[in-house]
N, C-alpha and C positions, 0 to 999 in steps of 0.2 A: 590735451583732453582725450580720454579713452573713448573709442567708438563702440557701437553696440556689439560688434563681433567680439571685441576683447571682453566686454561685460558678459556676453553669453559664454565665452570660454571659461571665465573665472567662475561663473555659476555652475557650469558643468563639472569643473574640477572639485568645487566644494561639495556638490552633490555626490560625486564619486567617493570622496573621503568619508562623508557621513554614511553612505551606503556600506562602505567597507567596514566601518566601525560597528555598524548594526550587524553585519554578517559575522564578524568576529565574535560579538556577544552571543549570537544565536548558536554558534559552534561551541563556544567555551562554556556557556551557562545553560543552554537548553539541549546541548548534544545533538543539534540538527545534523541530518545526514548530508552527504555531498549532493545528492539529488534535490533535497529540500533547499539547500543553500543556492544551488544553481537556479531553481525555479524562482526563489525570492529575488535573486539578482536580476533575472530577466524581467520580472514584473516591475521592479523598482526602476530599472533602466527605461522601460517603456513609459511608465508614469512620470518619471523625471523629465523625459524628453517632451512629453505633452505639456507639463507645467512650464518649462522654460520657453516653449513656443508661445506661451501667453504671458511673457515677460515676468515669470515668477521663478521660484526655486523651491527645492524640497524643504529647505529650512523656513522659507517664508510662505509656504502653501496655505491657502485659505479653503474653507469648506466648499466654496463654489468651484475651485479648481478640481476637487475630488468629484463633485457631482457632474461637472462637465466632462471629466475624463470617463466616468462610468457611462454617461450617456453616449459618448463617442464610440466606445468599444461595443456597446449594445447595438448602436446604429450600424456598426460594421459587420453585424451578424454573429458576434460572439455569444455563446450560450450564457445563460444566467448563472449556471454552475461555475463556469470559468471566471465570470465577472466577480462572483462571490469569493473565489479563491484569491483573485487580485486584490480585492478590497481587504481581505484578511492580512495580506502582506503589507498593504498601506497602513492599516490600523496599527499593526505591531511596530512598524517603523516609526510612526509619529509618537506612539506611546514610549518608545525607546528615547527619542529626542527629548521628550518632556521629562522622563525619568532621569536622564543624565544632565538636566538643567541647561540644555542647549536651546530650548525655546520656552516661552511662557505659557503657551496654549497648545492644545491638541486639536487640529482642525477636523480630525476624523470622528470626534466624539459623537456628533449629531447626525452622522451619515448612517442611513438604514441599509441593511443588506438587500440585494436584489431578491425579490420574492419569486419563488418558483418551486415546483414540486421536486422533492428530493428523489434522485434516481434510485430505483430499487435494484438490489444486486441481481445479477444473472443467476438463474437457478439450475441446479443439476439434481436429478432425482436419485433416490437411494438405489434404484434398479440400474441406473446408468453408471453409478460408481461401481456397482458389482460387475457390470460388463467390462469396465476398464480393468479392474483387478483380475478378472478371469482371462482377459486378453493378454495381460502382462505375464501371467503364469504360463499360459500356452506358449508365448514367445520364449520364456525361459526354458521350457521343456525341449523346444526345438533348437535352441541356440547351440552353437559349436565354437570352439576356439575363443578368440578375444570377445566374441559376442556374448559369452556366458556371463561375465562380470557386469557388462552393460545391461543385460536383461534383468539380472538380480538387483542391480542398482535402481532400475525403474520400479520394480516391485517395492523396494524399500522406500523410495521417494513417495510413491502413491499411498502406501499404508501409513507412513508417518504423517504426511500432509493431511490426509483425511481424518486421522486419529487425533491430531493435535491442533489443527487450524493455524499452524505457524504461517507467518508471512514468508513468501518465497525466498526473500533475501536472508531471512533467519534460517530457513531450512538448508539452503545450499551452503551457507556459511558455518554450519555446525562443525565442531571439532570432534575427534574421536573421544577425547577426554570428557567433553560435555555430555555425551550419551552413555558414558561408562561409569560415571561417578555414583549415580543413584538409579537403581533398576526400575523404579516406579515413576520417576519424574525426570524431566529435562530442565536444566537451568538455562533460561534465555535472557539475553540482554537485548531489549528491543528499542523502539524509538525513544529518543531523549535519554538513552542510557538507563532506562527503567528495567529492573530485573523482575522476572516472574518465574514461577515453577509451573510447568505444564505436565499433566499426567500422561503416561503412555499406556495404551491398551495392550492386552496380551498378544493380539494379532500383529500389532505394529512392532512390539518387542521381538517377537519371533522372526519377523521379516528382517529386522535390524541385525539380529544374531546370525541368521543365515547369510546375509550380505557380508557382514564383517568377517565371517569364516572364509568366504571366498576371496575377500579383499586381502586377508592375511596370506593366502596361498600364492599371492603374487611374488612373495619372497623378498620384499624390499623393506622389511621391518614395519613397525607401526607408523602409519602416516599421521601427519598433524590433522588433516582435513578428513571428514567423514566421506566426502565425495570429491576426491582429489582429481585434478586435471593438469594438463601441461600448459595451460594458459597463464597469463600474467597474474591473475588473482590466486592461482594455486588450487582453486577448487572449481567445481562445476558452476557456470554462470546461470543466472536466472533466465537469461534469454535463450541459452542452449536447452535448458530444461523445458521451457515453454514450447520450443519447437519439437522436442522429443515427445512431449505430452500430446501435442496436436496429432502427431503421427500415430501415437498409441491409440488415440481416440478413433481415428479412421480405421485402424485394425479392429477396433471393438464395434464397428458399425455405427459410430456416432459422427455428428458433424464436427470436424476438427476446429472450425472457426468459433464454435460455441464453448469449447473447453480450454481452460487455462488454469494455472496454479491458483489464481485468485478465485476462480469459480469453485474450486475444490475447498478453499478456505470458507467461502460462503456456504457451501454444502455442509461443512462441519458445524457451523453455527446454527443454520436454519434447521438441520435435522436434530440437533440437540434440543432446541427450543420446542420443536414439534413433539419430541418425546417427553416434554415436561421439565426440562432442565431449568434451573434458576437463572434469571437474566444476569444477576451480578456475577455468578460463577462463570458464565460464558464471557462476560466482559473481561474478567481477570485472565481467562485462558487466551483470549484474542489479543490481550495487551492494549485495549482501548483505554486512553486516559479519561475519556468522558463517556458516561453510559448512554448518552443520546446517540452516539455513533453505533452502539450495539442495538439500540432500540429499532433501527431500521429493519432488523430481522423479524421483529414482532409485527411490523407492517406487512412483511411478506406473508406471514402466517395468516394475518387477518384477510389479506386479499385472496388467498387460496380458499379460506373458509367461505368468504363472500361469493366467490365464483362457484364453489360447490353448491351453495344454497340456490343461487340464481339458475344454475344448470339443472339441478336434480329435484328441487322442491316443487311439488305439483302446483301450489298457488303462485310461485314465482314465475311459472311459465304462462300464466294467464294474464292477458293484457286487458 
């Protein structure tokens, strides 16, 4: 007769196999990135451990297992946003099991998402963007030796990021060919393998041309990557760019901790919408699969208008 330890081990091995099949599907059919797959794996490992601790398994999970799990992580101080992300992984996993005929029911169907206010993006003003660009140009004028190319690289990164709203991983992973094929647009392969065309502004194109001219002066032929490096990836990493950007922000007189590549992406979107751009067009340029993700920027504009009225309207100041 098998003891409970053997049964637990068998359940854990089955859960691991099912999780592995799910992650393979996400990679092959959905084009999930390595970071996304790692997050799903961690979330499902944690969820599976909880279910097995209550004499269950991922294949035999019931709605009460999911509810109890969500209650336990919320009681542990986890934010509702993180709980919602974990629930998303759980839902997709159980939907996969049902779709592949491995189970007869999906226990996650009736589970509601944790309710909570959606976090609004961190804001950067147009004047702060201009300060960053001015500081980067000042650095380039003062640069000498090997620092010249690095300084012009920063100008190019800033101009392109603010002009296109690319994800930082998309920006640092650009090839020279990708930016040379069409003068007015960049072809981007984003999340899930989805392709989109992103327009380039005249200022960004000039910064790119100036940077490429200096890059070619290195005398090593045309490199594959637009922002090459000696690291294992072959190109500038998003972490290194983030650190350089924070240092650039400090030079510009801004708080370094407030500035990141993602904040500039937010600035691209919110400033476009503030100028009257169409929401669908911004969605396409950002590469959002769902327009509800883009709509968060409309909330930013609404909050700014509301604050302006409450602060400056004469009747709003009367209590």
